[in-house]
N, C-alpha and C positions, 0 to 999 in steps of 0.2 A: 624524426621531425615531429610526428604526432605526439609521441610521448613527451617531448620537450614542451610542446604547446600546453599539454595538460598539466605538466609540472608547474609551469609559469602561472597558469590559471589557479592552481591550488594554493600557491604561495600568496597570490593576490587575495584569494578568498580568506585564507587564514589571517591575513593582515587586517581584514575588515570585520572578522567574526566577532571581535569585541564590541561592535556596535549593535549586537542583537538585542532585542527587547527582553525584558525580564518579567517573570510572574510576580504576583503581589508579594510572595514570600521571599523574593530575591533570587529565586532559582533561574538560571539562564535558560533561554529558549531551547527546547528539545533535549534537555539533559536528563530527563526522567524517562526510563524505558521500563514499563511495568511488566514486560515479557522477556527481560534479559535472561531469566532463569530457563526460558523455553527455547533458546536459540538453537540448541542441539537436538531437539526432539526428532527422533528418527522417523517416526510415522508421519508426522506433519511434513517433514522434508520430502519423504517419498511421495506423498499425495500431491504436493505442489509441483514436483518434478513431473509426475505423470500428466497433470493437467496442462502445465505450461510448456511441456514438450509434445503435447497433443498425442498421448499414447492411447486414447480411446476412452469413452465413457465407462465401459465395463471395468477397465483397470482403475479408473478414478473412484468408482463406487466401492471396489474391493479395498482400495487404499484408505478410503474414508472409514469403512467398517473396521479396519485394523486400528486406525487412530482412535475411534470411539471406544473400542474394546480396551485399549492400552492406557488411555490418557489418565484415568483416575488412579492408575498404579504409580504415576510419577509423583515426586514429592512437591507438587505445586500447591498453592492455595486453591481452594475449591473454585473460587470465582475465576482464577486463571484457567483452570481446566475447562470450565464451561464456556468461557470466551474463546479459547483456542478451538474448541469443538464447533462453536457457533460460526467462527470465521471460516473454518474448514467446510462447513455445510453450505455457507454462502458461495464459496469458490466452486464447489460441486454444482450448486444450483445454477450459477452463471454458465458454467461449462455445459450443463445439460440443456440450458436454453439455447446456447450457441449450436448445439446439435439437434435443435428442433424437438426437444423432449420437454415440452412445457409442463406436463403433469409431474414429471420428476423434479423439475426446477421448483415448482410451487411447493411440493412436499418438503424439499430440503430447506427452502426459505422459511416455511412455517416452523420447521424444527429449529432452525437457527434463531428465529425470533424468540422461541420458547427458551432456548438456552441462554440468551441474553438476559431475559427476565429472571431466570434462575440465578445467574451470576450476580445480578443486582441484589437478589435476596441474600446472597452470601457476602455482601459488602464490597462488591467491585467498585473501584474508584470511578468517579463520575466521568472522567475523561476516557477511561479505558472502555467502559460500556458505551459511552457516547459515540466513539469512533465506529463501533459496530452498528449502532442505531443509524448513523449516517450512511454507512455502506448498505444497510438494509434498504433504505429508501431508494438509493441509487440502483440497486439490483432489482428491486421490485418494479421500478420504472422500466427497466429493460425487459422485464417479463410481461407485465400487463399494461404498460404504456400510461399508467396513471400520472397525469400532469401534477396533481397535488403532491404525490410522492417525489416526483422529480424536483419540484420547487423546494420541498422540505429539506433536501440534501444540503443546498447552499445555506439555508437558515441554520441548520444544526451545526454545520462546520464553522460558520461565522461565530456562533455562540461559544463553541469549543475553543476557537482561537482567541477569543476575547478573554475567556476565563481560565484557560489551561494551556498557555503557550509553552509551558515547561515540558509537556508530554511529547515525546519523540514521534509517536504515531499521529498525534494531532498536527504536528509540523508536516508530516508526510501527506496527510489527507488534505491539509490546507494548501500545500504546494500544488497538489493535483487539481484541486478546485480552481485555483487562480490560473493555472496553466491551460486547462482544457475547457473551462466554462466560457461561453460567449460574453462579450463585454456587457451586454444588457442584463446578464445574470450575475454580474460581479467578477467576471474574469479579468485577469491582468497578467499578460504573458511575461512581462518583465519581473513582476513580483513573484510569479510562480517559479521562474528560473532562479531568482535570488534565494528563494527558500530551499529549493533542491540543492543549490550550491552549499548552503549552510548545513543541510542534512548530510551532505558528503563529508564535510569537515567533522561533524559530530561522529559519524560512523567510523571515520579513520581514527579518531582519538579515543573512542569509547567502545567501538565494536557494535555490530548489529547482526541479526540473522541474515542468512543468505537471501531469503525472499525479500527482505527490506533493502538489501544491497541492490538486488535487481530493480526494485521500484525506483531507487535513486538513480541508477544508471539509465534506465529507460526514461525517467523523467528529465534527466539532463540531456539525453539525446533529443527528445522532443523539444525541450526548451531551446537548445542551441539551434535546432532546425528552424523553429519559429523566429529566432533572432538572426537568421541568415548566416550563422556560423557553421557552415556545412561540414568542415573538416572535424571540428569538435563533435558535432552531432554524430558523424560517422564513427569516431573513436569510441564514444560512449555507447553507441549502439552495438559495437563489437564486444565491449565489456559486458553488456547486458546479455547478448547472445551466448556468451561463454557460460552463462548460468542457466538460462532457459532458451530453447531454440525456436519456439513456434509463435512468438509474439508478432502479430502482423505489422504493427507500427514500427517496431524495431527492425524487422526484416525489410520493410519498405525503405527505410532510411539507408540501410546497407546496400540494397539493390540500386537505389538511385545514385549513390556515390560510385559504386563499382560499374555502373552502366550495363 
C-alpha cells in the first residue's frame, strides 16, 4: 500500500515537472550538477557514512584525513576537489559541535572557508561556491550563535535561487531553506515540499550521489510530516534510514509512526 501511494505521487510529480522555472539560458531548474563526476568518491562516501551513522568523532576525523589525502589524486577539476574537501570539513565541524568539541568545530570551519576561497581562485562556478558559502553561515551560526551569520544564510540562498535555479544543489538548499525556516524568515512549507518533490524527479531521471539522495528522502519525510501526510512521511523516512541510520529527525518520524 505504501509503495503504491509513493508511485502515484511520483506519477503526479512527473506530470507537473514541466512547469518548473528555467534559468536565463533556458536550462531547466536543477538539471546542472557540478559534482556529478564525484558521485562515487569512496573516501567522501566513507566519511559521510561514519558521521551520519554516528560512528564517533575519532572515526570521522580519520575518514576526513583519508579524503584530504586522496582527493587531489582524482581526475577532478581543482575547484571541485577543494569544494568537496570544504564541504567535508563543514560536515566534520558540525559533527564535532554536536559532540561538544567547539575548538575542533571552529578549526574545521576555518579550514573549510579557506578551501572555498581557494576553489573560487581556481574558477569554481558561482553557484557551486555559493552553496558552500551559504552552508558556512548556517554552520557557523550553530557553533557561535552569530545572528548576523544566521540571517545571512537566507539572503545568500535567495540570491542563488534567483540567479542559478539550474544548479541541482541550489535547488536542494533552497528546498531546505523553505521547509525549515520560520515564516518570518522566508519559510514556506508548501514550497519546500514542492522543491524536494522536483529534486526527487531529477534524481530519478539523471542520478545523484547517495548523500544527495538521503537529503531528498529526509526532506520529503519532513515535508510530508509538516503537511500531515504521515504515511508518506514514514515511507520516505524509512528510505532515508536505509542510507544513514542516525538522523534524529528521520528516526523521530519512524518512531512516531511505529508507536
